[in-house]
C-alpha positions as CSV (number, residue, x, y, z in Angstrom):
1,M,2.3,-20.9,30.7
2,T,-0.7,-23.0,31.7
3,K,-2.7,-24.1,28.7
4,S,-6.5,-24.4,28.9
5,W,-8.3,-27.7,28.2
6,R,-9.6,-26.2,24.9
7,Q,-6.0,-25.6,23.7
8,I,-5.0,-29.1,24.7
9,F,-7.9,-30.6,22.8
10,I,-7.1,-28.7,19.6
11,I,-3.4,-29.7,19.8
12,L,-4.3,-33.4,20.2
13,L,-6.9,-33.2,17.4
14,F,-4.3,-32.0,14.9
15,R,-1.8,-34.6,16.0
16,I,-4.1,-37.6,15.5
17,D,-4.2,-39.0,12.0
18,W,-7.4,-38.1,10.1
19,R,-7.8,-41.8,9.1
20,V,-8.1,-42.8,12.8
21,L,-10.8,-40.2,13.3
22,L,-12.7,-41.5,10.2
23,L,-12.5,-45.1,11.5
24,F,-13.7,-44.1,14.9
25,S,-16.6,-42.2,13.4
26,S,-17.6,-45.2,11.2
27,L,-17.4,-47.6,14.1
28,L,-19.6,-45.3,16.3
29,T,-22.2,-45.1,13.5
30,I,-22.3,-48.9,13.0
31,V,-22.7,-49.6,16.8
32,T,-25.4,-47.0,17.0
33,V,-27.3,-48.6,14.1
34,M,-27.1,-52.1,15.5
35,V,-28.3,-51.0,19.0
36,Q,-31.3,-49.3,17.4
37,I,-32.3,-52.2,15.0
38,P,-34.8,-54.0,17.4
39,R,-36.9,-50.8,17.7
40,L,-36.6,-49.2,14.3
41,P,-39.9,-47.5,13.3
42,Y,-39.1,-47.6,9.6
43,P,-37.8,-50.1,7.1
44,L,-34.1,-51.0,7.5
45,S,-33.6,-50.2,3.8
46,E,-34.1,-46.5,4.8
47,L,-31.0,-46.6,6.8
48,I,-28.7,-49.2,5.2
49,F,-29.1,-51.2,2.0
50,V,-30.0,-54.8,2.6
51,P,-31.5,-57.4,0.2
52,P,-35.3,-57.7,0.7
53,I,-35.0,-61.2,2.2
54,V,-32.7,-59.9,5.0
55,E,-34.9,-57.0,5.7
56,S,-38.0,-59.2,6.1
57,A,-36.1,-61.7,8.3
58,I,-35.0,-58.9,10.6
59,Y,-38.5,-57.5,11.0
60,N,-39.8,-61.0,11.7
61,N,-37.2,-61.2,14.6
62,T,-38.0,-57.8,16.1
63,S,-40.7,-59.3,18.3
64,H,-37.8,-61.1,20.1
65,A,-36.2,-57.8,21.2
66,T,-34.0,-59.5,23.8
67,S,-32.0,-61.2,21.1
68,R,-29.5,-59.4,18.8
69,N,-28.6,-62.5,16.7
70,F,-30.6,-62.6,13.5
71,H,-30.8,-65.9,11.5
72,F,-31.9,-65.8,7.9
73,A,-33.4,-69.1,6.8
74,S,-32.7,-70.0,3.2
75,H,-32.2,-73.4,1.6
76,N,-28.4,-73.4,1.2
77,Q,-27.3,-69.8,1.6
78,L,-26.8,-67.1,4.1
79,A,-27.9,-63.6,3.2
80,V,-25.4,-60.9,4.1
81,A,-26.1,-57.2,4.5
82,Q,-23.9,-54.6,2.9
83,I,-23.9,-51.4,5.0
84,V,-24.3,-48.2,2.9
85,P,-25.5,-45.1,4.7
86,V,-28.4,-43.2,3.2
87,N,-30.5,-40.3,4.3
88,L,-33.7,-41.0,6.3
89,S,-36.9,-39.8,4.8
90,A,-38.9,-37.2,6.8
91,S,-42.0,-39.5,6.9
92,A,-39.9,-42.3,8.4
93,K,-38.6,-40.0,11.1
94,Q,-42.1,-39.0,12.1
95,N,-43.4,-42.5,12.4
96,Q,-42.5,-43.8,15.9
97,S,-44.4,-47.0,15.9
98,V,-43.4,-50.4,14.5
99,P,-45.2,-50.6,11.1
100,E,-47.4,-53.4,9.8
101,V,-46.5,-55.4,6.7
102,G,-48.5,-53.1,4.4
103,E,-46.8,-50.0,6.0
104,I,-43.4,-51.6,5.5
105,K,-44.1,-52.0,1.8
106,Q,-45.3,-48.4,1.5
107,L,-42.3,-47.0,3.3
108,S,-40.0,-49.1,1.3
109,S,-41.5,-47.9,-1.9
110,R,-40.6,-44.3,-0.9
111,S,-37.0,-45.2,-0.4
112,R,-36.8,-47.3,-3.6
113,K,-35.9,-44.4,-5.9
114,K,-33.1,-43.3,-3.6
115,N,-31.7,-46.8,-3.3
116,R,-31.8,-47.3,-7.0
117,T,-30.1,-43.9,-7.8
118,T,-27.3,-44.4,-5.2
119,T,-26.6,-47.9,-4.1
120,H,-27.6,-49.7,-7.3
121,R,-25.5,-47.5,-9.5
122,R,-22.4,-48.2,-7.4
123,R,-23.0,-51.9,-7.5
124,G,-23.3,-51.8,-11.3
125,R,-25.6,-53.5,-13.8
126,R,-23.8,-56.8,-13.9
127,H,-24.1,-57.3,-10.2
128,R,-27.8,-56.3,-10.2
129,K,-28.9,-59.0,-12.6
130,N,-29.5,-61.6,-9.8
131,V,-30.8,-59.2,-7.2
132,E,-34.5,-59.6,-6.5
133,P,-36.6,-56.4,-7.0
134,F,-37.7,-54.4,-3.9
135,D,-41.3,-55.3,-4.8
136,E,-40.6,-58.7,-3.3
137,I,-40.4,-57.7,0.4
138,T,-41.9,-60.8,2.0
139,T,-41.0,-63.4,4.6
140,P,-38.0,-65.6,3.7
141,P,-38.7,-69.0,2.4
142,S,-39.3,-71.9,4.7
143,P,-36.6,-74.6,4.8
144,P,-37.2,-77.8,2.9
145,S,-39.2,-80.5,4.6
146,Y,-36.2,-82.8,5.0
147,A,-34.2,-80.2,6.9
148,N,-34.9,-81.9,10.3
149,M,-34.5,-85.5,9.1
150,S,-31.6,-87.6,10.2
151,K,-28.7,-88.2,7.9
152,E,-29.3,-92.0,8.1
153,V,-32.9,-91.7,6.9
154,L,-31.9,-89.3,4.1
155,R,-29.2,-91.7,3.1
156,Q,-31.6,-94.6,2.8
157,I,-34.2,-92.6,0.8
158,W,-31.6,-91.2,-1.6
159,S,-30.1,-94.6,-2.2
160,L,-33.4,-95.8,-3.7
161,T,-33.6,-96.3,-7.5
162,P,-35.9,-93.9,-9.4
163,H,-38.7,-96.4,-9.5
164,E,-38.3,-97.4,-5.8
165,G,-38.4,-93.7,-4.9
166,L,-41.6,-93.1,-6.8
167,V,-43.2,-96.2,-5.1
168,H,-42.1,-94.9,-1.7
169,A,-43.5,-91.5,-2.4
170,R,-46.8,-92.9,-3.4
171,K,-47.1,-94.9,-0.2
172,E,-46.2,-91.9,1.9
173,I,-48.9,-89.8,0.2
174,E,-51.6,-92.5,0.7
175,N,-50.7,-92.4,4.4
176,A,-50.3,-88.7,4.7
177,P,-50.6,-87.3,8.3
178,L,-53.4,-84.8,9.0
179,V,-52.3,-81.2,8.5
180,Q,-53.7,-78.6,10.9
181,D,-53.0,-74.9,10.9
182,D,-50.0,-75.0,8.5
183,P,-48.8,-71.4,8.3
184,D,-47.6,-71.9,4.7
185,L,-50.8,-73.5,3.3
186,Y,-54.4,-72.2,3.5
187,A,-56.6,-75.3,3.7
188,P,-59.8,-74.0,2.0
189,L,-57.9,-73.6,-1.3
190,F,-57.2,-77.3,-1.6
191,H,-59.2,-80.5,-2.2
192,N,-57.0,-82.3,0.4
193,V,-54.3,-80.1,2.0
194,S,-52.8,-83.1,3.9
195,S,-52.2,-85.1,0.7
196,F,-50.9,-82.1,-1.1
197,K,-48.4,-81.2,1.6
198,R,-47.1,-84.8,1.8
199,S,-46.8,-85.0,-2.0
200,Y,-44.9,-81.7,-2.0
201,E,-42.6,-82.9,0.7
202,M,-41.9,-86.1,-1.2
203,M,-41.1,-84.0,-4.3
204,E,-38.6,-81.9,-2.3
205,L,-37.0,-85.0,-0.9
206,I,-36.9,-87.3,-3.9
207,L,-37.5,-85.7,-7.3
208,K,-34.6,-85.4,-9.7
209,V,-34.9,-84.0,-13.2
210,Y,-32.4,-84.5,-16.1
211,I,-32.3,-81.6,-18.6
212,Y,-31.2,-82.5,-22.2
213,K,-28.3,-80.2,-23.2
214,E,-28.9,-80.8,-26.9
215,G,-30.5,-78.0,-29.0
216,K,-29.3,-74.7,-30.2
217,R,-30.5,-71.2,-29.2
218,P,-32.8,-69.5,-29.6
219,I,-35.3,-72.3,-29.7
220,F,-33.7,-74.3,-26.9
221,H,-32.3,-73.0,-23.6
222,Q,-33.2,-69.4,-24.3
223,P,-36.3,-68.4,-22.2
224,H,-38.6,-65.6,-23.3
225,L,-39.7,-63.8,-20.1
226,Q,-42.1,-61.2,-21.3
227,G,-45.7,-61.1,-22.6
228,I,-48.6,-63.4,-22.3
229,Y,-46.6,-66.5,-23.2
230,S,-43.9,-66.0,-20.7
231,S,-44.8,-68.9,-18.4
232,E,-42.9,-71.3,-20.5
233,G,-39.8,-69.0,-20.4
234,W,-39.9,-68.4,-16.7
235,F,-40.2,-72.2,-16.0
236,M,-37.3,-72.9,-18.3
237,K,-35.1,-70.2,-16.7
238,L,-35.8,-71.3,-13.2
239,M,-35.6,-75.1,-14.0
240,E,-32.2,-74.7,-15.7
241,E,-30.8,-72.6,-12.9
242,N,-32.1,-75.0,-10.2
243,R,-29.7,-77.1,-8.1
244,E,-32.2,-78.8,-5.8
245,F,-34.0,-80.9,-8.4
246,V,-31.7,-81.0,-11.4
247,T,-29.3,-83.9,-11.7
248,M,-26.4,-84.4,-14.1
249,D,-26.8,-88.2,-13.9
250,P,-29.7,-89.3,-16.2
251,E,-29.7,-92.8,-14.4
252,K,-30.9,-91.0,-11.2
253,A,-33.6,-89.0,-12.9
254,H,-37.3,-89.5,-12.4
255,L,-38.2,-87.0,-15.2
256,F,-36.5,-85.8,-18.3
257,Y,-37.1,-82.2,-19.5
258,L,-37.2,-81.0,-23.1
259,P,-36.2,-77.3,-22.7
260,Y,-37.6,-75.6,-25.8
261,S,-39.8,-72.6,-26.3
262,V,-42.8,-72.6,-28.7
263,R,-42.7,-68.8,-28.7
264,Q,-39.0,-68.9,-29.9
265,L,-39.9,-71.8,-32.3
266,Q,-42.6,-69.6,-33.9
267,W,-40.2,-66.7,-34.4
268,A,-37.5,-68.9,-35.8
269,L,-39.5,-71.1,-38.2
270,Y,-43.0,-69.8,-38.9
271,V,-43.5,-68.0,-42.2
272,P,-45.8,-65.1,-41.5
273,N,-49.3,-65.4,-43.0
274,S,-48.6,-68.9,-44.3
275,H,-51.1,-70.5,-41.8
276,N,-48.8,-73.5,-41.8
277,I,-47.3,-74.7,-38.5
278,R,-46.3,-78.1,-39.8
279,P,-42.6,-77.1,-40.2
280,L,-42.6,-76.4,-36.4
281,S,-44.0,-79.9,-35.8
282,I,-41.5,-81.6,-38.1
283,F,-38.6,-79.7,-36.4
284,L,-39.7,-81.1,-32.9
285,R,-40.2,-84.6,-34.4
286,D,-36.7,-84.6,-35.8
287,H,-35.2,-83.3,-32.5
288,V,-36.9,-86.1,-30.4
289,N,-35.8,-88.7,-32.9
290,M,-32.3,-87.5,-32.5
291,L,-32.5,-87.8,-28.7
292,A,-34.0,-91.3,-29.0
293,A,-31.2,-92.4,-31.3
294,K,-28.5,-90.9,-29.0
295,Y,-29.7,-91.9,-25.6
296,P,-31.7,-95.0,-24.3
297,F,-34.0,-93.0,-22.1
298,W,-36.8,-92.1,-24.5
299,N,-37.1,-95.6,-26.0
300,R,-37.0,-97.1,-22.5
301,S,-40.3,-95.5,-21.5
302,H,-41.5,-94.4,-25.0
303,G,-41.4,-90.8,-23.7
304,S,-43.8,-91.3,-20.7
305,D,-41.2,-90.0,-18.2
306,H,-40.4,-86.9,-20.3
307,F,-42.1,-83.6,-20.1
308,L,-42.4,-80.3,-21.9
309,V,-43.7,-76.9,-21.0
310,A,-45.5,-74.8,-23.7
311,C,-47.6,-71.7,-23.2
312,H,-48.2,-70.6,-26.8
313,D,-51.6,-71.3,-28.3
314,W,-49.9,-73.5,-30.9
315,G,-48.2,-75.6,-28.2
316,P,-50.5,-78.7,-28.6
317,Y,-50.4,-78.6,-32.4
318,T,-46.6,-78.6,-32.7
319,L,-46.6,-82.2,-31.3
320,N,-48.7,-83.8,-34.0
321,A,-45.8,-85.1,-36.2
322,H,-44.5,-87.4,-33.4
323,K,-47.0,-89.9,-32.1
324,E,-45.2,-90.8,-28.9
325,L,-44.5,-87.1,-28.2
326,R,-48.2,-86.3,-28.5
327,R,-49.6,-89.3,-26.6
328,N,-47.1,-90.3,-24.0
329,T,-45.1,-87.2,-22.9
330,I,-46.3,-85.2,-19.9
331,K,-47.4,-81.9,-21.5
332,A,-47.7,-78.7,-19.4
333,L,-49.8,-76.6,-21.7
334,C,-51.6,-73.2,-21.3
335,N,-54.0,-74.4,-24.1
336,A,-55.5,-77.1,-22.0
337,D,-58.5,-77.9,-24.1
338,V,-59.8,-81.4,-23.3
339,S,-62.1,-81.5,-26.3
340,E,-59.2,-81.7,-28.8
341,R,-57.8,-84.9,-27.4
342,I,-54.3,-83.7,-27.3
343,F,-54.4,-82.5,-23.7
344,I,-55.2,-85.5,-21.6
345,E,-56.8,-84.6,-18.2
346,G,-55.2,-86.5,-15.4
347,K,-51.9,-87.0,-17.3
348,D,-51.1,-83.6,-18.6
349,V,-50.7,-80.3,-16.7
350,S,-52.7,-77.1,-17.2
351,L,-50.2,-74.3,-17.2
352,P,-51.3,-70.9,-15.9
353,E,-50.9,-68.1,-18.5
354,T,-49.2,-65.1,-16.9
355,T,-48.7,-61.7,-18.5
356,I,-45.3,-60.3,-17.5
357,K,-44.8,-56.8,-18.7
358,N,-41.4,-56.1,-17.0
359,P,-39.2,-59.2,-16.5
360,T,-37.1,-57.4,-13.9
361,R,-40.2,-56.8,-11.8
362,P,-42.6,-59.7,-12.4
363,L,-44.7,-58.9,-9.3
364,R,-45.2,-55.2,-10.0
365,N,-48.5,-53.5,-9.2
366,L,-50.0,-56.5,-7.2
367,G,-53.0,-56.2,-4.9
368,G,-56.4,-54.5,-5.1
369,K,-58.8,-52.4,-3.3
370,R,-60.9,-53.5,-0.3
371,V,-64.4,-54.8,-0.9
372,S,-66.1,-51.5,0.0
373,Q,-64.1,-49.8,-2.7
374,R,-65.2,-52.1,-5.5
375,P,-68.4,-50.5,-6.9
376,I,-68.3,-52.4,-10.3
377,L,-70.1,-55.7,-10.3
378,A,-68.2,-57.2,-13.3
379,F,-65.6,-56.0,-15.7
380,F,-64.1,-57.2,-19.0
381,A,-62.2,-55.4,-21.8
382,G,-60.3,-57.1,-24.7
383,N,-60.2,-57.9,-28.3
384,M,-63.2,-59.6,-29.9
385,H,-62.0,-62.9,-31.2
386,G,-63.1,-66.5,-30.6
387,R,-66.7,-67.7,-30.1
388,V,-67.3,-66.4,-26.6
389,R,-66.3,-62.7,-26.5
390,P,-68.6,-61.4,-29.3
391,K,-71.5,-63.2,-27.5
392,L,-70.5,-61.6,-24.2
393,L,-70.4,-58.1,-25.8
394,K,-73.7,-58.7,-27.6
395,Y,-75.6,-59.3,-24.4
396,W,-73.8,-57.0,-22.0
397,G,-71.8,-54.3,-23.9
398,D,-73.1,-50.9,-22.8
399,K,-76.3,-52.5,-21.6
400,D,-76.0,-52.2,-17.8
401,G,-74.1,-49.8,-15.5
402,D,-73.1,-52.6,-13.2
403,M,-71.6,-54.7,-16.0
404,R,-68.6,-52.9,-17.5
405,I,-68.2,-55.1,-20.6
406,Y,-66.1,-53.6,-23.5
407,G,-64.2,-54.6,-26.5
408,P,-60.8,-52.9,-26.4
409,L,-61.0,-50.4,-23.6
410,P,-62.2,-47.1,-25.1
411,K,-59.9,-44.1,-24.7
412,R,-62.6,-42.1,-23.1
413,V,-62.9,-44.8,-20.4
414,S,-59.2,-45.5,-20.0
415,Q,-58.4,-41.8,-19.5
416,K,-60.6,-41.9,-16.3
417,M,-59.7,-45.4,-15.1
418,S,-57.0,-47.7,-16.4
419,Y,-57.4,-51.4,-17.2
420,P,-55.7,-52.5,-13.9
421,D,-57.7,-50.0,-11.9
422,H,-60.9,-51.4,-13.4
423,M,-60.0,-54.9,-12.2
424,K,-59.0,-53.6,-8.8
425,S,-62.4,-51.8,-8.5
426,S,-64.5,-54.7,-9.6
427,K,-66.0,-57.5,-7.5
428,Y,-65.9,-60.0,-10.4
429,C,-63.5,-60.1,-13.4
430,I,-64.8,-61.8,-16.5
431,C,-62.3,-64.2,-18.0
432,P,-63.7,-65.5,-21.3
433,M,-61.7,-67.7,-23.7
434,G,-60.3,-66.1,-26.9
435,Y,-59.2,-68.2,-29.9
436,E,-58.3,-70.9,-27.4
437,V,-59.6,-71.9,-24.0
438,N,-56.8,-70.3,-21.9
439,S,-56.8,-66.6,-20.8
440,P,-54.2,-64.5,-19.0
441,R,-57.0,-62.7,-17.2
442,I,-57.4,-65.5,-14.7
443,V,-54.0,-64.8,-13.2
444,E,-54.5,-61.1,-13.6
445,A,-57.7,-61.3,-11.6
446,I,-55.9,-63.2,-8.9
447,Y,-53.1,-60.6,-8.8
448,Y,-55.6,-57.8,-8.4
449,E,-57.7,-59.7,-5.8
450,C,-60.8,-59.8,-8.1
451,V,-62.9,-63.0,-8.1
452,P,-62.4,-64.6,-11.6
453,V,-65.5,-65.6,-13.6
454,I,-64.3,-68.2,-16.1
455,I,-66.2,-68.7,-19.3
456,A,-64.5,-71.5,-21.3
457,D,-66.1,-74.8,-21.8
458,N,-63.7,-77.8,-22.0
459,F,-61.0,-75.9,-20.2
460,A,-58.9,-77.9,-17.6
461,L,-58.2,-75.4,-14.9
462,P,-54.6,-75.0,-13.7
463,F,-53.6,-77.2,-10.8
464,S,-57.2,-78.5,-10.6
465,E,-55.8,-81.8,-9.3
466,V,-55.0,-80.1,-6.0
467,L,-56.8,-76.7,-6.0
468,N,-60.5,-76.4,-5.4
469,W,-61.5,-73.7,-7.9
470,S,-65.0,-73.4,-6.6
471,A,-63.6,-71.9,-3.4
472,F,-62.2,-68.8,-5.2
473,S,-63.8,-68.5,-8.6
474,V,-67.1,-68.7,-10.5
475,I,-67.3,-71.0,-13.5
476,V,-70.1,-70.1,-16.0
477,A,-71.1,-72.2,-19.0
478,E,-71.0,-70.5,-22.4
479,K,-74.7,-71.1,-22.8
480,D,-75.4,-69.1,-19.6
481,I,-73.9,-65.8,-20.8
482,P,-77.4,-64.2,-21.1
483,R,-77.9,-65.0,-17.4
484,L,-74.5,-63.7,-16.3
485,K,-75.7,-60.8,-14.1
486,K,-78.3,-62.9,-12.4
487,I,-75.8,-65.6,-11.6
488,L,-73.5,-63.1,-10.0
489,L,-76.2,-61.4,-8.0
490,E,-77.5,-64.7,-6.7
491,I,-74.1,-65.3,-5.0
492,P,-74.7,-64.3,-1.3
493,L,-72.5,-61.6,0.1
494,K,-71.0,-63.9,2.7
495,R,-69.9,-66.4,0.1
496,Y,-68.4,-63.6,-2.1
497,L,-66.4,-62.3,0.9
498,V,-65.1,-65.8,1.5
499,M,-64.1,-66.2,-2.2
500,Q,-62.4,-62.8,-2.2
501,T,-60.4,-63.7,0.9
502,N,-59.4,-67.0,-0.7
503,V,-58.2,-65.2,-3.8
504,K,-55.8,-63.2,-1.6
505,M,-54.6,-66.3,0.0
506,L,-54.1,-67.9,-3.4
507,Q,-51.8,-65.3,-4.8
508,K,-48.6,-66.8,-3.4
509,H,-49.1,-69.9,-5.5
510,F,-49.2,-67.8,-8.8
511,H,-46.1,-65.7,-8.1
512,W,-42.9,-65.9,-10.1
513,H,-39.7,-65.2,-8.1
514,F,-36.1,-64.8,-9.3
515,R,-35.2,-67.3,-6.5
516,P,-38.1,-69.8,-6.3
517,R,-39.8,-70.1,-3.0
518,R,-41.8,-73.0,-1.5
519,Y,-45.3,-73.3,-3.0
520,D,-44.8,-70.5,-5.6
521,L,-45.7,-70.8,-9.2
522,F,-42.5,-72.6,-10.3
523,H,-42.9,-75.2,-7.6
524,M,-46.7,-75.6,-8.2
525,I,-46.0,-76.4,-11.9
526,L,-43.2,-78.8,-11.0
527,H,-45.5,-80.5,-8.4
528,S,-48.2,-81.1,-11.0
529,I,-45.7,-82.7,-13.3
530,W,-44.4,-84.7,-10.4
531,L,-47.9,-85.8,-9.5
532,S,-48.5,-86.9,-13.1
533,R,-45.4,-89.0,-12.9
534,L,-46.6,-90.6,-9.7
535,N,-49.9,-91.4,-11.3
536,Q,-48.1,-93.4,-14.0
537,V,-46.5,-95.6,-11.4
538,Q,-49.8,-96.0,-9.6
539,V,-51.6,-97.1,-12.8
540,H,-48.7,-99.4,-13.7
541,E,-48.7,-101.1,-10.2
542,S,-52.5,-101.6,-10.2
543,A,-52.4,-103.1,-13.7
544,Q,-50.0,-105.8,-12.5
């Protein structure tokens, strides 16, 4: 009896092992996906789960549609995609054109919930700890400056003693080549972009930091990553995790880091309502004396090649019990008040104060509205403490519709428009000092693309040794608060548009990343500390 082709097919189908069929089906799916990658009209994360850095790298390579080999540039590691099928969203199917960067972020945000509820649950909490959030879909970091240097040149430079390395770096900076059209640096933001880039490159090439292991938690080695004082914690976390700059050999170190947190120090030692912070200062004094007795490094330089990072308002005052700690150490402080003679401009570093509400997503809710959608001239809301804010409220609180100046944001107002939405809808964001000169509103304004108006006499602005703050902010003297609206209205529209554009370009230098990227906030802070160390060598050489 002759069997039809249908009968033959059914017989073969039942005789083939089901695992072979499953394998064939999986291979067919993978091949189909890889063939379609160069012309995908939606984010790759809609189809398969990949780390954000890989997704961005693939989209950067889609312009070279003839090549199917994707290279992911990272300092010392290769990003690998794990294929996990998920359903495509309807909106992604309908979109048949290659999206712009903004569209990629929007589409990725739609798939974020699905990815979190499926893929991330399977991977488990422990594995997710070191995965960057999906908010950080940006281009992969550029390779370090020495990536293209010959091994012989690198060997010669790395064989230099710490002092010889600093002298070499200073000479290289003095003879920095002219920088033109660098894709990673926007020249209008800087006093001298050529000198900054060469200094940064020398830092990448030469700098080594030794971190003291002494000190018990929670005061030492336990970063606090949330709230308005989180800058010190984020720097500590990223510095201690770093393998590029950290050395285990103190004889090779150019800098020595004291890894403590003033925030943790306050919680551990301060007696509430005692108004006495001397116990905190004595604790630090004893700790430094212990290091000086145990190692030769502090006494060798009297602490001038040591540095600390403190964002709490009390940071400067906890140093008073130790003379060398207060005078000689490089201090990265949020409370950078030059009038109190603890912070020394040109030697110490002004640390940006960043408010981090969710440590797992430090870059959440970034960005702002376009200029045409910013009807508010100026906005401020906050507690009334210090000498400046009550004066600001006195002259402008509920006095002018263009000037939205409040104490704590009233409930009747916040129900209509939240605090972040006010900043995103304002041309200028007022950043007055509180009890101390520093304010987290400066970085908030930058995050929301609002031109900051800084009112704090005697405040050394963050990174002012390299950044030109007049290019993206307005600085108003405290005595000129009654003229605030007039000052803002006198700024020509053309200049405002330039400043607002500069604020957008500035954002990358104030971002925290779980894996630091070139020119981000971690590297900007470290560069300022490095520059301060170089200035010590320069002063020493000229004195001879």
